[in-house]
Phi, psi and omega in degrees: 000148186275152179315316178306305175298321179297317181294341178286351184274337178261135188228156171244114181215117183299350178269348187240121176057037184053034176079008174289153177300125183233157172293130179303134172084359190224173172250022182266121177282154163308311184302319180290323179296305178304324181286325174303317179295320185293328183276358179110354184290158185259149175314309180307313183301312180295318179296320179300316186290325181249102178305136176092341177288138186245164183295321185294323170303317177302307181299332174296319173301314168306304170312308174303308176302317179297310179301317180287342182265345185300138178083002187255133181264133177241145170268134180291145172299326171221151182244144181272144178254147184292000000 
């Protein structure tokens, strides 16, 4: 699926979840899905937990996060010494 189509799955509506990016047709935020993954949940576990969520919705979350972070500079939390 093309990036443009995937990104159409993510919406911003100030009346839904305080305007956070959500998966269209749900109250699931991109932040929540990525948080579940960061805590060790597998994509299949998440898909099983949330009826109606699709693999393409998960892919849209990854793409949205990638696009949101592009061009952003971060200071490392720790620096390594040589």
